N, C-alpha and C positions, 0 to 999 in steps of 0.2 A: 739303787739309790742314787749314784753319780749320773746315770743315764737319765733319769727323772729330772735331775737338777739342771743338766745339760738341755733336756728338752724344753723345761720351763724358761730357761734364759733365751734360747733360740725363738721359742714362740713369743715370748714377751717382747722382744726386739722387733719381731715381725709386726705384732699387733700394735705397737706404739708408733711404728713407722708411718701409719696412714693417719694418725691423730693430728698432726699439723696441718695435714690437707683438709680434714674435717673442720678444723677451727677456722682456717682461712677461708675455706668455702662459705661456712656459716657467716663469717663476718662480712666478706665482700659480696656474697650472692653472685659471685662471678665463677661459673663452672664451664665456661665456652671452651677452654682448652683441654678438658678432661673427656676422654672418649667413654660414652656410656657403654659401649660394647666391651672395652677393657675391664671397666667396672663390673659388669655382669659376670665376665669370665672369672674374675677374682672372687665375686660373691659366690658363684657356684664352686670354685676350688675351695675355698674356706668352709663352705657348708659340707661338702663331701669329705673334707679333712676332719670336720667335727663328728660326721657320722661314722667315719672310720675310726676315729678315736674311742668312741662309744662302743663299737663293735669289737675292738681289742682291747677295750677297758684301759685305755692310756690317759690318765688324768691330764698330764701336760698338754696333750693334743686337744682334749675336750675343753679345757679352760682357756687355753690361749687362742685355738682357732675359733672357739664360740665366741670369744671377745672380739677378734679380728673380723669376724662375720657381722657383728653388730656394728662395729665401726664402719665397714665398708657399706652395709645396708644404710647407714646413716647419710653417707655420701651419695648413694644411689638415689635415695629419696630426694636429697637436695638437688640432684642433677635434674631429676625428672620434673620437679617442681620448678626449676629455673628454665627449663626447655619450654614447659607449658605456659609459663608466665610470658616469655618472650614471642609466643605465637599469638598471643592475645592482642 
């Protein structure tokens, strides 16, 4: 029980850490200083952590890394749209 609580807290803090970046990126539409490569690595890592959580049946990993995956995916989408818009 305590292990799950610690897992949820750690995962929650990780998940919310990118929300300010997502909001700022959405508002300013400026993602020039953000590396797409780094974002894709983070996306892959959180995706794999989510799959790992499913495989070991760990609710804290599934919920928090699944959420973090979605937040990172949002930033990746904004980055790609920003990059494509600037090339036009």
